[in-house]
mmCIF file of the N, C-alpha and C atoms, coordinates in Angstrom:
data_MODEL
# 
_entry.id   MODEL 
# 
loop_
_atom_site.group_PDB 
_atom_site.id 
_atom_site.type_symbol 
_atom_site.label_atom_id 
_atom_site.label_alt_id 
_atom_site.label_comp_id 
_atom_site.label_asym_id 
_atom_site.label_entity_id 
_atom_site.label_seq_id 
_atom_site.pdbx_PDB_ins_code 
_atom_site.Cartn_x 
_atom_site.Cartn_y 
_atom_site.Cartn_z 
_atom_site.occupancy 
_atom_site.B_iso_or_equiv 
_atom_site.pdbx_formal_charge 
_atom_site.auth_seq_id 
_atom_site.auth_comp_id 
_atom_site.auth_asym_id 
_atom_site.auth_atom_id 
_atom_site.pdbx_PDB_model_num 
ATOM 1   N N  . MET A 1 1  ? 96.886  141.702 77.231  1.00 0.00 ? 1  MET A N  1 
ATOM 2   C CA . MET A 1 1  ? 97.197  140.328 77.537  1.00 0.00 ? 1  MET A CA 1 
ATOM 3   C C  . MET A 1 1  ? 98.710  140.163 77.593  1.00 0.00 ? 1  MET A C  1 
ATOM 4   N N  . ALA A 1 2  ? 99.092  139.250 78.414  1.00 0.00 ? 2  ALA A N  1 
ATOM 5   C CA . ALA A 1 2  ? 100.520 138.998 78.547  1.00 0.00 ? 2  ALA A CA 1 
ATOM 6   C C  . ALA A 1 2  ? 101.000 138.205 77.347  1.00 0.00 ? 2  ALA A C  1 
ATOM 7   N N  . ASP A 1 3  ? 102.159 138.584 76.871  1.00 0.00 ? 3  ASP A N  1 
ATOM 8   C CA . ASP A 1 3  ? 102.746 137.872 75.747  1.00 0.00 ? 3  ASP A CA 1 
ATOM 9   C C  . ASP A 1 3  ? 103.461 136.633 76.283  1.00 0.00 ? 3  ASP A C  1 
ATOM 10  N N  . LEU A 1 4  ? 103.079 135.462 75.814  1.00 0.00 ? 4  LEU A N  1 
ATOM 11  C CA . LEU A 1 4  ? 103.654 134.217 76.302  1.00 0.00 ? 4  LEU A CA 1 
ATOM 12  C C  . LEU A 1 4  ? 104.763 133.706 75.399  1.00 0.00 ? 4  LEU A C  1 
ATOM 13  N N  . ALA A 1 5  ? 105.303 134.571 74.575  1.00 0.00 ? 5  ALA A N  1 
ATOM 14  C CA . ALA A 1 5  ? 106.387 134.150 73.690  1.00 0.00 ? 5  ALA A CA 1 
ATOM 15  C C  . ALA A 1 5  ? 107.592 133.759 74.536  1.00 0.00 ? 5  ALA A C  1 
ATOM 16  N N  . GLY A 1 6  ? 108.229 132.704 74.140  1.00 0.00 ? 6  GLY A N  1 
ATOM 17  C CA . GLY A 1 6  ? 109.410 132.256 74.863  1.00 0.00 ? 6  GLY A CA 1 
ATOM 18  C C  . GLY A 1 6  ? 109.118 131.090 75.789  1.00 0.00 ? 6  GLY A C  1 
ATOM 19  N N  . THR A 1 7  ? 107.870 130.764 76.000  1.00 0.00 ? 7  THR A N  1 
ATOM 20  C CA . THR A 1 7  ? 107.561 129.598 76.829  1.00 0.00 ? 7  THR A CA 1 
ATOM 21  C C  . THR A 1 7  ? 107.505 128.381 75.928  1.00 0.00 ? 7  THR A C  1 
ATOM 22  N N  . ASP A 1 8  ? 108.061 127.310 76.394  1.00 0.00 ? 8  ASP A N  1 
ATOM 23  C CA . ASP A 1 8  ? 108.135 126.092 75.591  1.00 0.00 ? 8  ASP A CA 1 
ATOM 24  C C  . ASP A 1 8  ? 107.086 125.068 75.991  1.00 0.00 ? 8  ASP A C  1 
ATOM 25  N N  . GLY A 1 9  ? 106.054 125.474 76.660  1.00 0.00 ? 9  GLY A N  1 
ATOM 26  C CA . GLY A 1 9  ? 105.030 124.534 77.094  1.00 0.00 ? 9  GLY A CA 1 
ATOM 27  C C  . GLY A 1 9  ? 105.209 124.203 78.563  1.00 0.00 ? 9  GLY A C  1 
ATOM 28  N N  . PRO A 1 10 ? 104.646 123.108 78.978  1.00 0.00 ? 10 PRO A N  1 
ATOM 29  C CA . PRO A 1 10 ? 104.724 122.759 80.398  1.00 0.00 ? 10 PRO A CA 1 
ATOM 30  C C  . PRO A 1 10 ? 106.165 122.458 80.821  1.00 0.00 ? 10 PRO A C  1 
ATOM 31  N N  . ALA A 1 11 ? 106.479 122.852 82.030  1.00 0.00 ? 11 ALA A N  1 
ATOM 32  C CA . ALA A 1 11 ? 107.826 122.622 82.558  1.00 0.00 ? 11 ALA A CA 1 
ATOM 33  C C  . ALA A 1 11 ? 108.011 121.145 82.889  1.00 0.00 ? 11 ALA A C  1 
ATOM 34  N N  . GLN A 1 12 ? 109.253 120.705 82.820  1.00 0.00 ? 12 GLN A N  1 
ATOM 35  C CA . GLN A 1 12 ? 109.576 119.328 83.187  1.00 0.00 ? 12 GLN A CA 1 
ATOM 36  C C  . GLN A 1 12 ? 109.432 119.171 84.702  1.00 0.00 ? 12 GLN A C  1 
ATOM 37  N N  . PRO A 1 13 ? 108.990 117.995 85.167  1.00 0.00 ? 13 PRO A N  1 
ATOM 38  C CA . PRO A 1 13 ? 108.900 117.780 86.611  1.00 0.00 ? 13 PRO A CA 1 
ATOM 39  C C  . PRO A 1 13 ? 110.290 117.841 87.245  1.00 0.00 ? 13 PRO A C  1 
ATOM 40  N N  . SER A 1 14 ? 110.328 118.276 88.481  1.00 0.00 ? 14 SER A N  1 
ATOM 41  C CA . SER A 1 14 ? 111.609 118.385 89.178  1.00 0.00 ? 14 SER A CA 1 
ATOM 42  C C  . SER A 1 14 ? 112.192 117.001 89.457  1.00 0.00 ? 14 SER A C  1 
ATOM 43  N N  . PHE A 1 15 ? 113.464 116.993 89.834  1.00 0.00 ? 15 PHE A N  1 
ATOM 44  C CA . PHE A 1 15 ? 114.144 115.741 90.154  1.00 0.00 ? 15 PHE A CA 1 
ATOM 45  C C  . PHE A 1 15 ? 113.443 115.028 91.301  1.00 0.00 ? 15 PHE A C  1 
ATOM 46  N N  . ILE A 1 16 ? 113.062 115.763 92.338  1.00 0.00 ? 16 ILE A N  1 
ATOM 47  C CA . ILE A 1 16 ? 112.401 115.170 93.509  1.00 0.00 ? 16 ILE A CA 1 
ATOM 48  C C  . ILE A 1 16 ? 111.066 114.556 93.102  1.00 0.00 ? 16 ILE A C  1 
ATOM 49  N N  . SER A 1 17 ? 110.322 115.260 92.267  1.00 0.00 ? 17 SER A N  1 
ATOM 50  C CA . SER A 1 17 ? 109.034 114.745 91.800  1.00 0.00 ? 17 SER A CA 1 
ATOM 51  C C  . SER A 1 17 ? 109.219 113.450 91.013  1.00 0.00 ? 17 SER A C  1 
ATOM 52  N N  . ARG A 1 18 ? 110.211 113.429 90.129  1.00 0.00 ? 18 ARG A N  1 
ATOM 53  C CA . ARG A 1 18 ? 110.476 112.214 89.353  1.00 0.00 ? 18 ARG A CA 1 
ATOM 54  C C  . ARG A 1 18 ? 110.951 111.078 90.249  1.00 0.00 ? 18 ARG A C  1 
ATOM 55  N N  . LEU A 1 19 ? 111.768 111.400 91.268  1.00 0.00 ? 19 LEU A N  1 
ATOM 56  C CA . LEU A 1 19 ? 112.261 110.388 92.196  1.00 0.00 ? 19 LEU A CA 1 
ATOM 57  C C  . LEU A 1 19 ? 111.108 109.747 92.961  1.00 0.00 ? 19 LEU A C  1 
ATOM 58  N N  . PHE A 1 20 ? 110.211 110.575 93.507  1.00 0.00 ? 20 PHE A N  1 
ATOM 59  C CA . PHE A 1 20 ? 109.078 110.030 94.254  1.00 0.00 ? 20 PHE A CA 1 
ATOM 60  C C  . PHE A 1 20 ? 108.144 109.229 93.352  1.00 0.00 ? 20 PHE A C  1 
ATOM 61  N N  . THR A 1 21 ? 107.972 109.668 92.118  1.00 0.00 ? 21 THR A N  1 
ATOM 62  C CA . THR A 1 21 ? 107.156 108.911 91.171  1.00 0.00 ? 21 THR A CA 1 
ATOM 63  C C  . THR A 1 21 ? 107.782 107.547 90.909  1.00 0.00 ? 21 THR A C  1 
ATOM 64  N N  . PHE A 1 22 ? 109.095 107.519 90.722  1.00 0.00 ? 22 PHE A N  1 
ATOM 65  C CA . PHE A 1 22 ? 109.809 106.263 90.500  1.00 0.00 ? 22 PHE A CA 1 
ATOM 66  C C  . PHE A 1 22 ? 109.657 105.334 91.699  1.00 0.00 ? 22 PHE A C  1 
ATOM 67  N N  . ILE A 1 23 ? 109.825 105.873 92.906  1.00 0.00 ? 23 ILE A N  1 
ATOM 68  C CA . ILE A 1 23 ? 109.704 105.060 94.127  1.00 0.00 ? 23 ILE A CA 1 
ATOM 69  C C  . ILE A 1 23 ? 108.288 104.510 94.262  1.00 0.00 ? 23 ILE A C  1 
ATOM 70  N N  . ARG A 1 24 ? 107.283 105.350 94.014  1.00 0.00 ? 24 ARG A N  1 
ATOM 71  C CA . ARG A 1 24 ? 105.891 104.882 94.098  1.00 0.00 ? 24 ARG A CA 1 
ATOM 72  C C  . ARG A 1 24 ? 105.621 103.769 93.092  1.00 0.00 ? 24 ARG A C  1 
ATOM 73  N N  . GLN A 1 25 ? 106.144 103.914 91.881  1.00 0.00 ? 25 GLN A N  1 
ATOM 74  C CA . GLN A 1 25 ? 105.929 102.888 90.861  1.00 0.00 ? 25 GLN A CA 1 
ATOM 75  C C  . GLN A 1 25 ? 106.605 101.577 91.240  1.00 0.00 ? 25 GLN A C  1 
ATOM 76  N N  . ARG A 1 26 ? 107.817 101.643 91.776  1.00 0.00 ? 26 ARG A N  1 
ATOM 77  C CA . ARG A 1 26 ? 108.525 100.422 92.197  1.00 0.00 ? 26 ARG A CA 1 
ATOM 78  C C  . ARG A 1 26 ? 107.794 99.744  93.345  1.00 0.00 ? 26 ARG A C  1 
ATOM 79  N N  . HIS A 1 27 ? 107.307 100.542 94.294  1.00 0.00 ? 27 HIS A N  1 
ATOM 80  C CA . HIS A 1 27 ? 106.570 99.995  95.432  1.00 0.00 ? 27 HIS A CA 1 
ATOM 81  C C  . HIS A 1 27 ? 105.285 99.319  94.955  1.00 0.00 ? 27 HIS A C  1 
ATOM 82  N N  . GLN A 1 28 ? 104.566 99.964  94.048  1.00 0.00 ? 28 GLN A N  1 
ATOM 83  C CA . GLN A 1 28 ? 103.332 99.381  93.529  1.00 0.00 ? 28 GLN A CA 1 
ATOM 84  C C  . GLN A 1 28 ? 103.626 98.098  92.760  1.00 0.00 ? 28 GLN A C  1 
ATOM 85  N N  . LYS A 1 29 ? 104.708 98.073  92.006  1.00 0.00 ? 29 LYS A N  1 
ATOM 86  C CA . LYS A 1 29 ? 105.097 96.854  91.274  1.00 0.00 ? 29 LYS A CA 1 
ATOM 87  C C  . LYS A 1 29 ? 105.380 95.719  92.246  1.00 0.00 ? 29 LYS A C  1 
ATOM 88  N N  . PHE A 1 30 ? 106.079 96.016  93.342  1.00 0.00 ? 30 PHE A N  1 
ATOM 89  C CA . PHE A 1 30 ? 106.353 95.007  94.363  1.00 0.00 ? 30 PHE A CA 1 
ATOM 90  C C  . PHE A 1 30 ? 105.048 94.480  94.952  1.00 0.00 ? 30 PHE A C  1 
ATOM 91  N N  . LEU A 1 31 ? 104.125 95.381  95.292  1.00 0.00 ? 31 LEU A N  1 
ATOM 92  C CA . LEU A 1 31 ? 102.842 94.947  95.847  1.00 0.00 ? 31 LEU A CA 1 
ATOM 93  C C  . LEU A 1 31 ? 102.067 94.092  94.846  1.00 0.00 ? 31 LEU A C  1 
ATOM 94  N N  . ASP A 1 32 ? 102.090 94.481  93.591  1.00 0.00 ? 32 ASP A N  1 
ATOM 95  C CA . ASP A 1 32 ? 101.403 93.702  92.559  1.00 0.00 ? 32 ASP A CA 1 
ATOM 96  C C  . ASP A 1 32 ? 102.024 92.317  92.396  1.00 0.00 ? 32 ASP A C  1 
ATOM 97  N N  . ASP A 1 33 ? 103.339 92.226  92.553  1.00 0.00 ? 33 ASP A N  1 
ATOM 98  C CA . ASP A 1 33 ? 104.023 90.937  92.401  1.00 0.00 ? 33 ASP A CA 1 
ATOM 99  C C  . ASP A 1 33 ? 103.743 89.987  93.558  1.00 0.00 ? 33 ASP A C  1 
ATOM 100 N N  . VAL A 1 34 ? 103.608 90.491  94.778  1.00 0.00 ? 34 VAL A N  1 
ATOM 101 C CA . VAL A 1 34 ? 103.424 89.608  95.938  1.00 0.00 ? 34 VAL A CA 1 
ATOM 102 C C  . VAL A 1 34 ? 101.960 89.335  96.259  1.00 0.00 ? 34 VAL A C  1 
ATOM 103 N N  . THR A 1 35 ? 101.043 90.051  95.657  1.00 0.00 ? 35 THR A N  1 
ATOM 104 C CA . THR A 1 35 ? 99.624  89.852  95.954  1.00 0.00 ? 35 THR A CA 1 
ATOM 105 C C  . THR A 1 35 ? 99.145  88.429  95.665  1.00 0.00 ? 35 THR A C  1 
ATOM 106 N N  . PRO A 1 36 ? 99.582  87.766  94.595  1.00 0.00 ? 36 PRO A N  1 
ATOM 107 C CA . PRO A 1 36 ? 99.096  86.402  94.352  1.00 0.00 ? 36 PRO A CA 1 
ATOM 108 C C  . PRO A 1 36 ? 99.462  85.412  95.457  1.00 0.00 ? 36 PRO A C  1 
ATOM 109 N N  . TYR A 1 37 ? 100.438 85.730  96.271  1.00 0.00 ? 37 TYR A N  1 
ATOM 110 C CA . TYR A 1 37 ? 100.891 84.813  97.305  1.00 0.00 ? 37 TYR A CA 1 
ATOM 111 C C  . TYR A 1 37 ? 100.240 85.088  98.659  1.00 0.00 ? 37 TYR A C  1 
ATOM 112 N N  . MET A 1 38 ? 99.091  85.737  98.667  1.00 0.00 ? 38 MET A N  1 
ATOM 113 C CA . MET A 1 38 ? 98.456  86.126  99.919  1.00 0.00 ? 38 MET A CA 1 
ATOM 114 C C  . MET A 1 38 ? 98.126  84.932  100.812 1.00 0.00 ? 38 MET A C  1 
ATOM 115 N N  . PRO A 1 39 ? 97.544  83.836  100.342 1.00 0.00 ? 39 PRO A N  1 
ATOM 116 C CA . PRO A 1 39 ? 97.267  82.702  101.237 1.00 0.00 ? 39 PRO A CA 1 
ATOM 117 C C  . PRO A 1 39 ? 98.539  82.133  101.866 1.00 0.00 ? 39 PRO A C  1 
ATOM 118 N N  . ILE A 1 40 ? 99.600  82.068  101.093 1.00 0.00 ? 40 ILE A N  1 
ATOM 119 C CA . ILE A 1 40 ? 100.865 81.557  101.627 1.00 0.00 ? 40 ILE A CA 1 
ATOM 120 C C  . ILE A 1 40 ? 101.374 82.474  102.732 1.00 0.00 ? 40 ILE A C  1 
ATOM 121 N N  . ARG A 1 41 ? 101.256 83.785  102.538 1.00 0.00 ? 41 ARG A N  1 
ATOM 122 C CA . ARG A 1 41 ? 101.710 84.724  103.568 1.00 0.00 ? 41 ARG A CA 1 
ATOM 123 C C  . ARG A 1 41 ? 100.916 84.552  104.848 1.00 0.00 ? 41 ARG A C  1 
ATOM 124 N N  . TRP A 1 42 ? 99.600  84.336  104.753 1.00 0.00 ? 42 TRP A N  1 
ATOM 125 C CA . TRP A 1 42 ? 98.787  84.132  105.957 1.00 0.00 ? 42 TRP A CA 1 
ATOM 126 C C  . TRP A 1 42 ? 99.159  82.830  106.655 1.00 0.00 ? 42 TRP A C  1 
ATOM 127 N N  . ILE A 1 43 ? 99.418  81.793  105.892 1.00 0.00 ? 43 ILE A N  1 
ATOM 128 C CA . ILE A 1 43 ? 99.809  80.506  106.486 1.00 0.00 ? 43 ILE A CA 1 
ATOM 129 C C  . ILE A 1 43 ? 101.141 80.650  107.211 1.00 0.00 ? 43 ILE A C  1 
ATOM 130 N N  . VAL A 1 44 ? 102.104 81.294  106.577 1.00 0.00 ? 44 VAL A N  1 
ATOM 131 C CA . VAL A 1 44 ? 103.411 81.505  107.212 1.00 0.00 ? 44 VAL A CA 1 
ATOM 132 C C  . VAL A 1 44 ? 103.259 82.365  108.463 1.00 0.00 ? 44 VAL A C  1 
ATOM 133 N N  . THR A 1 45 ? 102.433 83.384  108.403 1.00 0.00 ? 45 THR A N  1 
ATOM 134 C CA . THR A 1 45 ? 102.195 84.231  109.576 1.00 0.00 ? 45 THR A CA 1 
ATOM 135 C C  . THR A 1 45 ? 101.592 83.421  110.707 1.00 0.00 ? 45 THR A C  1 
ATOM 136 N N  . LEU A 1 46 ? 100.635 82.578  110.414 1.00 0.00 ? 46 LEU A N  1 
ATOM 137 C CA . LEU A 1 46 ? 100.003 81.742  111.435 1.00 0.00 ? 46 LEU A CA 1 
ATOM 138 C C  . LEU A 1 46 ? 101.017 80.773  112.047 1.00 0.00 ? 46 LEU A C  1 
ATOM 139 N N  . ILE A 1 47 ? 101.834 80.155  111.219 1.00 0.00 ? 47 ILE A N  1 
ATOM 140 C CA . ILE A 1 47 ? 102.854 79.227  111.724 1.00 0.00 ? 47 ILE A CA 1 
ATOM 141 C C  . ILE A 1 47 ? 103.839 79.962  112.632 1.00 0.00 ? 47 ILE A C  1 
ATOM 142 N N  . LEU A 1 48 ? 104.291 81.122  112.217 1.00 0.00 ? 48 LEU A N  1 
ATOM 143 C CA . LEU A 1 48 ? 105.217 81.891  113.051 1.00 0.00 ? 48 LEU A CA 1 
ATOM 144 C C  . LEU A 1 48 ? 104.570 82.308  114.366 1.00 0.00 ? 48 LEU A C  1 
ATOM 145 N N  . PHE A 1 49 ? 103.310 82.672  114.326 1.00 0.00 ? 49 PHE A N  1 
ATOM 146 C CA . PHE A 1 49 ? 102.594 83.036  115.548 1.00 0.00 ? 49 PHE A CA 1 
ATOM 147 C C  . PHE A 1 49 ? 102.506 81.844  116.499 1.00 0.00 ? 49 PHE A C  1 
ATOM 148 N N  . ILE A 1 50 ? 102.201 80.679  115.967 1.00 0.00 ? 50 ILE A N  1 
ATOM 149 C CA . ILE A 1 50 ? 102.108 79.470  116.799 1.00 0.00 ? 50 ILE A CA 1 
ATOM 150 C C  . ILE A 1 50 ? 103.470 79.133  117.398 1.00 0.00 ? 50 ILE A C  1 
ATOM 151 N N  . VAL A 1 51 ? 104.515 79.195  116.598 1.00 0.00 ? 51 VAL A N  1 
ATOM 152 C CA . VAL A 1 51 ? 105.864 78.909  117.099 1.00 0.00 ? 51 VAL A CA 1 
ATOM 153 C C  . VAL A 1 51 ? 106.243 79.909  118.192 1.00 0.00 ? 51 VAL A C  1 
ATOM 154 N N  . TYR A 1 52 ? 105.951 81.167  117.979 1.00 0.00 ? 52 TYR A N  1 
ATOM 155 C CA . TYR A 1 52 ? 106.262 82.185  118.982 1.00 0.00 ? 52 TYR A CA 1 
ATOM 156 C C  . TYR A 1 52 ? 105.474 81.938  120.265 1.00 0.00 ? 52 TYR A C  1 
ATOM 157 N N  . THR A 1 53 ? 104.199 81.600  120.148 1.00 0.00 ? 53 THR A N  1 
ATOM 158 C CA . THR A 1 53 ? 103.367 81.348  121.325 1.00 0.00 ? 53 THR A CA 1 
ATOM 159 C C  . THR A 1 53 ? 103.884 80.144  122.103 1.00 0.00 ? 53 THR A C  1 
ATOM 160 N N  . ILE A 1 54 ? 104.225 79.075  121.413 1.00 0.00 ? 54 ILE A N  1 
ATOM 161 C CA . ILE A 1 54 ? 104.766 77.882  122.084 1.00 0.00 ? 54 ILE A CA 1 
ATOM 162 C C  . ILE A 1 54 ? 106.076 78.233  122.786 1.00 0.00 ? 54 ILE A C  1 
ATOM 163 N N  . ARG A 1 55 ? 106.925 78.958  122.126 1.00 0.00 ? 55 ARG A N  1 
ATOM 164 C CA . ARG A 1 55 ? 108.196 79.367  122.727 1.00 0.00 ? 55 ARG A CA 1 
ATOM 165 C C  . ARG A 1 55 ? 107.956 80.231  123.956 1.00 0.00 ? 55 ARG A C  1 
ATOM 166 N N  . PHE A 1 56 ? 107.036 81.162  123.854 1.00 0.00 ? 56 PHE A N  1 
ATOM 167 C CA . PHE A 1 56 ? 106.710 82.051  124.971 1.00 0.00 ? 56 PHE A CA 1 
ATOM 168 C C  . PHE A 1 56 ? 106.190 81.253  126.165 1.00 0.00 ? 56 PHE A C  1 
ATOM 169 N N  . LEU A 1 57 ? 105.282 80.318  125.917 1.00 0.00 ? 57 LEU A N  1 
ATOM 170 C CA . LEU A 1 57 ? 104.714 79.520  127.006 1.00 0.00 ? 57 LEU A CA 1 
ATOM 171 C C  . LEU A 1 57 ? 105.751 78.567  127.593 1.00 0.00 ? 57 LEU A C  1 
ATOM 172 N N  . TYR A 1 58 ? 106.620 78.039  126.771 1.00 0.00 ? 58 TYR A N  1 
ATOM 173 C CA . TYR A 1 58 ? 107.645 77.108  127.230 1.00 0.00 ? 58 TYR A CA 1 
ATOM 174 C C  . TYR A 1 58 ? 108.664 77.806  128.136 1.00 0.00 ? 58 TYR A C  1 
ATOM 175 N N  . LEU A 1 59 ? 109.044 79.012  127.788 1.00 0.00 ? 59 LEU A N  1 
ATOM 176 C CA . LEU A 1 59 ? 110.060 79.732  128.557 1.00 0.00 ? 59 LEU A CA 1 
ATOM 177 C C  . LEU A 1 59 ? 109.504 80.408  129.811 1.00 0.00 ? 59 LEU A C  1 
ATOM 178 N N  . GLN A 1 60 ? 108.220 80.438  129.948 1.00 0.00 ? 60 GLN A N  1 
ATOM 179 C CA . GLN A 1 60 ? 107.623 81.140  131.083 1.00 0.00 ? 60 GLN A CA 1 
ATOM 180 C C  . GLN A 1 60 ? 107.695 80.377  132.350 1.00 0.00 ? 60 GLN A C  1 
# 
């Protein structure tokens, strides 16, 4: 059997791995924070769509 003396347990994650984990956590936190405002986002989207459509038809 191989002698495992000198190993200190699992290796620490690399910098890139920690960076991507941090980015994923921040992104998920942002999504969790804005989720309660879903009806407001749909209303704003609908209003913007109507304004854009009116503008498009007016300029045509």
